[in-house]
C-alpha positions as CSV (number, residue, x, y, z in Angstrom):
1,M,19.5,234.8,154.8
2,S,20.6,238.2,154.0
3,A,23.5,239.9,155.2
4,Q,21.3,242.1,157.2
5,E,20.0,239.3,159.1
6,I,23.9,238.5,160.4
7,K,24.3,240.6,163.4
8,L,28.2,241.0,163.9
9,V,29.3,242.0,167.4
10,E,32.3,244.1,168.2
11,M,34.0,241.6,170.5
12,D,36.5,238.8,170.6
13,Y,35.9,235.0,171.2
14,G,37.0,235.0,174.9
15,I,34.7,238.2,175.7
16,S,31.5,236.6,173.8
17,Q,31.4,233.8,176.3
18,T,31.3,235.8,179.3
19,I,28.4,238.4,178.4
20,A,25.2,237.8,180.4
21,H,22.6,238.0,177.7
22,P,18.9,239.0,178.4
23,Q,17.5,235.8,176.7
24,K,19.1,233.7,179.5
25,E,15.8,232.1,180.6
26,K,14.5,231.3,177.2
27,V,17.9,229.7,176.2
28,E,17.7,227.3,179.4
29,K,14.0,226.5,178.7
30,I,15.3,225.6,174.9
31,A,18.1,223.2,176.4
32,Q,15.3,221.6,178.9
33,T,12.9,221.3,176.1
34,Y,15.6,219.6,173.9
35,Q,16.5,217.2,176.6
36,S,12.4,216.5,177.1
37,I,12.4,215.6,173.3
38,L,15.3,213.3,173.6
39,A,13.9,211.4,176.6
40,C,10.4,211.0,174.7
41,L,12.2,209.6,171.6
42,K,13.7,207.2,173.4
43,K,10.4,205.5,174.0
44,R,10.2,204.6,170.1
45,I,13.8,205.3,168.6
46,V,17.0,203.8,170.0
47,G,20.1,205.6,169.7
48,M,20.6,208.3,166.5
49,E,21.0,211.3,169.1
50,D,23.4,212.8,166.4
51,V,20.7,212.5,164.0
52,V,18.3,213.8,166.4
53,E,20.4,216.8,167.1
54,Q,20.8,217.6,163.4
55,I,17.1,217.4,162.6
56,M,16.1,219.6,165.5
57,I,19.1,222.0,164.2
58,C,17.4,222.1,160.7
59,L,14.1,222.8,162.5
60,L,15.3,225.8,164.5
61,S,17.0,227.0,161.5
62,S,13.7,226.9,159.5
63,S,15.5,224.8,157.0
64,H,15.0,221.5,155.0
65,A,17.2,218.1,155.5
66,L,18.2,215.1,153.4
67,L,18.5,211.8,155.1
68,V,20.2,208.9,153.3
69,G,20.3,205.3,154.7
70,V,19.0,201.8,154.1
71,P,15.8,200.7,154.5
72,G,14.6,199.8,157.9
73,L,16.8,202.4,160.2
74,A,13.5,204.1,161.3
75,K,13.7,207.4,159.1
76,T,10.0,207.9,158.9
77,L,9.2,206.8,162.4
78,L,11.5,209.2,163.4
79,I,10.2,212.1,161.5
80,R,6.7,211.0,162.2
81,S,7.6,211.1,166.1
82,I,9.4,214.6,166.1
83,A,6.2,215.8,164.3
84,D,4.1,214.5,166.9
85,L,6.2,216.1,170.0
86,L,6.2,219.4,168.1
87,D,2.4,219.7,167.6
88,M,3.0,220.0,163.9
89,Q,0.8,218.8,160.9
90,F,2.5,215.8,159.4
91,S,2.5,214.9,155.7
92,R,3.9,211.9,154.2
93,I,4.5,211.5,150.2
94,Q,5.7,208.1,148.8
95,F,7.4,209.2,145.8
96,T,7.4,206.6,142.7
97,P,8.2,207.1,139.1
98,D,4.6,207.8,138.1
99,L,4.1,210.4,140.6
100,M,2.9,213.8,138.9
101,P,3.4,217.4,140.3
102,S,-0.2,217.8,140.8
103,D,-0.1,214.9,143.3
104,I,2.1,216.8,145.6
105,T,1.0,220.6,145.2
106,G,-2.7,220.1,144.6
107,T,-5.1,220.5,141.4
108,E,-7.9,222.4,140.3
109,I,-11.0,220.7,140.1
110,L,-14.5,221.9,138.9
111,M,-17.1,222.4,141.4
112,Q,-20.7,223.1,140.8
113,E,-21.8,225.8,143.5
114,E,-24.7,225.0,145.8
115,N,-28.2,225.8,144.9
116,S,-26.8,226.9,141.6
117,Q,-26.0,225.7,138.0
118,S,-22.8,227.7,137.6
119,R,-19.7,225.9,138.0
120,S,-16.2,227.1,138.6
121,F,-12.6,225.8,138.9
122,T,-11.5,225.0,142.7
123,F,-8.2,224.5,144.2
124,L,-7.9,221.1,145.8
125,P,-4.5,221.5,148.1
126,G,-2.2,218.7,147.8
127,P,-0.3,216.9,150.7
128,I,2.6,219.7,150.6
129,F,0.2,221.8,152.8
130,A,1.5,220.8,155.7
131,N,4.0,221.8,158.4
132,L,6.4,219.0,158.1
133,L,6.4,217.1,154.8
134,L,8.1,213.8,154.7
135,A,9.3,213.2,150.8
136,D,10.3,209.3,151.1
137,E,12.5,208.3,148.6
138,I,12.7,211.4,146.9
139,N,15.0,210.0,144.1
140,R,12.5,207.5,142.8
141,T,10.5,209.9,141.0
142,P,11.3,212.0,137.8
143,P,13.1,215.5,137.7
144,K,9.6,217.3,136.8
145,T,8.0,216.0,140.2
146,Q,11.1,216.4,142.2
147,S,11.1,220.1,141.0
148,A,7.7,220.6,142.2
149,L,9.2,220.9,145.6
150,L,11.6,223.9,144.8
151,E,9.4,226.7,145.1
152,A,7.7,225.4,147.8
153,M,11.1,224.6,149.9
154,E,12.5,228.1,148.9
155,E,9.3,230.3,148.7
156,H,7.0,228.7,150.9
157,T,4.3,228.9,148.1
158,V,2.8,227.0,145.5
159,S,1.6,228.1,142.2
160,S,-1.4,226.4,140.1
161,L,-2.7,227.8,136.7
162,G,-1.7,231.3,137.6
163,Q,-2.4,231.7,141.1
164,R,0.1,231.2,144.2
165,F,-1.1,229.8,147.2
166,S,1.0,230.3,150.6
167,L,2.0,227.5,153.0
168,S,1.3,227.7,156.5
169,Q,4.3,228.4,158.8
170,P,6.5,226.6,159.6
171,F,7.1,224.5,156.8
172,L,10.0,222.1,156.5
173,V,10.9,219.4,154.0
174,F,12.6,216.1,155.4
175,A,13.4,213.9,152.2
176,T,14.6,210.3,152.5
177,Q,17.0,208.6,150.1
178,N,17.7,204.9,149.9
179,P,21.0,204.1,148.7
180,I,20.9,200.5,147.6
181,E,19.0,200.3,144.3
182,Q,20.5,202.5,141.7
183,E,18.7,201.4,138.9
184,G,15.4,203.2,137.8
185,T,16.4,206.3,140.2
186,Y,16.8,209.9,139.4
187,P,19.6,211.4,141.5
188,L,18.9,214.9,142.5
189,P,20.9,217.7,140.8
190,A,23.5,219.5,142.7
191,A,21.2,223.0,142.7
192,Q,18.5,220.9,144.1
193,L,20.5,219.3,146.8
194,D,22.2,222.7,147.7
195,R,18.5,223.6,149.0
196,F,18.9,221.1,151.8
197,M,20.6,222.5,154.8
198,F,21.9,219.3,156.1
199,N,22.7,215.8,154.5
200,I,22.4,213.5,157.3
201,L,23.7,210.0,157.0
202,L,22.2,206.9,158.8
203,D,24.3,203.5,159.4
204,Y,23.3,200.4,160.8
205,P,23.1,200.4,164.5
206,D,25.5,198.8,166.8
207,K,24.9,195.3,168.2
208,D,23.7,196.5,171.6
209,Q,21.5,199.1,170.1
210,E,20.0,196.4,167.8
211,K,19.1,194.2,170.9
212,N,17.5,197.1,172.4
213,I,15.5,197.9,169.3
214,M,14.3,194.0,169.2
215,R,13.2,194.5,173.0
216,L,11.4,197.8,172.2
217,T,9.7,196.9,169.0
218,V,8.7,193.4,168.9
219,S,6.9,193.0,172.2
220,T,4.8,196.0,172.7
221,D,3.2,198.7,170.7
222,P,4.9,202.1,170.5
223,E,3.5,204.6,173.3
224,P,1.9,207.7,172.2
225,L,3.7,210.8,172.3
226,Q,2.1,214.1,173.9
227,P,3.3,217.6,172.3
228,I,5.8,219.1,174.0
229,L,6.0,222.5,172.0
230,K,3.2,224.3,170.1
231,K,3.6,225.7,166.9
232,E,3.7,229.3,168.1
233,E,6.5,228.7,170.4
234,I,8.3,227.1,167.3
235,L,8.2,229.7,165.5
236,G,9.5,232.1,168.1
237,L,12.5,229.6,168.7
238,M,13.0,230.1,164.8
239,Q,13.1,233.9,165.2
240,L,15.3,233.6,168.3
241,V,18.0,231.7,166.4
242,R,18.3,234.6,163.6
243,Q,18.2,237.2,166.5
244,M,21.2,235.6,167.9
245,E,24.6,237.4,168.0
246,M,27.4,236.1,165.8
247,P,31.1,237.1,166.8
248,R,33.2,238.2,163.9
249,A,35.7,235.7,164.7
250,M,33.2,232.7,164.4
251,L,31.7,234.5,161.4
252,A,35.1,234.5,159.7
253,Y,35.9,231.0,160.7
254,C,32.6,229.8,158.8
255,I,33.5,231.7,155.7
256,E,37.2,230.4,155.8
257,I,35.8,226.9,156.0
258,C,33.8,227.3,152.8
259,R,36.3,229.5,150.7
260,L,39.1,227.1,151.5
261,S,36.9,224.2,150.2
262,R,37.0,225.7,146.7
263,P,39.5,224.3,144.4
264,G,40.0,227.5,142.3
265,E,40.7,229.6,145.5
266,S,44.6,230.4,145.6
267,K,45.0,229.5,149.4
268,S,43.0,226.5,149.5
269,P,45.2,223.6,150.4
270,S,46.8,221.4,147.9
271,F,44.7,218.2,148.8
272,I,41.6,220.3,148.0
273,K,43.0,221.3,144.4
274,D,43.6,217.7,143.9
275,S,40.4,216.1,145.2
276,L,37.6,218.4,144.3
277,A,36.0,219.4,141.4
278,W,33.6,222.1,143.2
279,G,33.6,223.5,146.4
280,A,31.2,224.5,148.7
281,S,28.5,227.4,147.7
282,P,27.8,230.6,149.7
283,R,24.7,229.2,151.0
284,A,27.0,226.5,152.6
285,A,28.2,229.4,155.0
286,Q,24.7,230.8,155.6
287,C,23.7,227.5,156.6
288,M,26.6,226.8,159.0
289,I,26.1,230.1,160.6
290,L,22.4,229.5,161.2
291,G,23.0,225.9,162.2
292,S,25.7,226.8,164.8
293,K,23.4,229.1,166.3
294,A,20.7,226.7,166.7
295,R,23.3,224.1,168.0
296,A,24.3,226.6,170.8
297,L,20.4,227.1,171.7
298,L,20.3,223.4,172.0
299,H,22.8,223.1,174.2
300,G,21.9,225.9,176.5
301,R,24.3,229.0,175.5
302,Y,23.6,231.9,173.5
303,H,26.8,232.2,171.9
304,V,28.5,229.9,169.2
305,T,31.6,228.1,169.8
306,P,34.1,226.9,167.2
307,E,33.0,223.2,168.3
308,D,29.3,223.9,167.1
309,I,30.6,225.1,163.6
310,R,32.8,221.9,163.6
311,A,30.0,219.8,164.6
312,I,27.5,220.9,161.7
313,A,30.6,221.1,158.9
314,Y,30.1,217.4,157.9
315,P,26.2,217.6,157.3
316,T,26.2,220.9,155.8
317,M,29.1,220.5,153.2
318,R,29.2,216.8,152.4
319,H,26.4,216.8,149.8
320,R,27.9,220.6,148.6
321,I,31.4,219.5,147.8
322,I,31.8,217.6,144.6
323,L,34.6,215.3,144.2
324,N,36.8,214.9,141.2
325,Y,37.2,211.7,139.2
326,R,40.6,210.7,140.7
327,S,39.3,211.2,144.2
328,Q,36.3,209.1,143.7
329,A,38.7,206.2,142.0
330,E,40.6,206.3,145.1
331,G,37.7,205.8,147.5
332,I,37.9,209.1,149.1
333,T,34.7,210.4,150.7
334,P,33.6,213.9,151.4
335,D,33.8,213.5,155.1
336,E,37.3,212.8,154.7
337,I,38.1,216.0,152.6
338,I,36.2,218.1,155.3
339,Y,38.2,216.2,158.3
340,R,41.4,217.2,156.6
341,L,40.0,220.8,156.0
342,L,39.4,221.5,159.4
343,T,42.5,220.3,160.3
344,N,44.1,222.9,158.2
345,I,42.4,225.8,159.2
346,S,43.2,227.7,162.4
347,S,40.3,227.7,165.2
348,P,39.2,230.7,167.1
349,D,39.8,228.9,170.0
350,G,43.2,227.6,169.4
351,Y,41.9,224.4,169.4
352,T,43.9,221.8,166.9
353,K,43.0,218.3,167.9
354,I,39.6,217.5,165.6
355,T,37.9,214.5,166.5
356,K,37.4,212.5,163.4
357,K,33.9,211.7,162.7
358,Q,32.5,208.2,162.2
359,K,33.3,206.5,159.0
360,Y,29.9,205.6,157.2
361,S,29.8,203.1,154.8
362,Q,31.0,203.8,151.2
363,R,27.7,203.6,149.7
364,L,26.0,206.3,151.8
365,Y,28.4,209.0,150.0
366,L,26.8,208.1,146.7
367,F,24.4,210.8,146.7
368,S,27.2,213.4,147.7
369,N,29.4,212.7,144.8
370,R,27.9,214.6,142.0
């Protein structure tokens, strides 16, 4: 997102909440649609409201997400169900050590023309030509194949033998990683992790949720889901997110959070200098701005609040801040650093009591500790 796309508003935080906006009806419709999506997903998915919210934020921001969790937590089912509800063309790739880039992007095949002896090469599109791509266990394939996704994620194009093919819009990649096995895997490099807007952690359900999962899944087949939104409507919502106004105070808050996460910044807190090797990149601030706008829309507001920013700070930054050896040895997690950072930065709304986020299993942070 370029600087020109960020609309600054000459107003303070208090005024920005009270101004009526001409897009009010659209915003209310988005909030109602989001609630309908949550209600439909409950027919297949138990709990995971925070995960669904983060996925929807990525979707409205036209961005990609990385989901980290053990097998059997319904990651694939969740993504497929959302694709069904949004009438998007869904494609799933199971990443394996022998997967080649052409298995993802497509390949050139020699075709003989009908009623003719002449032959020519024709491009046969691969599974990447979809609206929503599930890259299952992306860390199980070599870097050469992982990098085949980079151009598609950033440029929304695929190159083959000197030709470039455009992907239909919207195009979103939701990749999953299994934190159990480490042998024979290829961890994503920091540059590729940075391409994902969110790093979403999924932990085990609690006891009541697990009982409900058993009741829902072992007795009957899952109910079919009917589309709630069309592709054209989704593209319109993506544009609406970028057209939202971002008050100066909220913009400054996002930038401050990211800048103070860098150990080399003179104003960074001492615990940042002691715990981190590298801080969040400027792309983190871009994602935080877009994500806070999308979250505000999902909750029926056309103005961003500090709570929107704080809510998405964790999935935005946990894979972008790199712990040093000392903090890793002490068992410090990225979420603990982010929590301390948020409590050390003055909020535009004057709110000082920051809710501590769920403490996930230590193993789920392995992919954030590059």
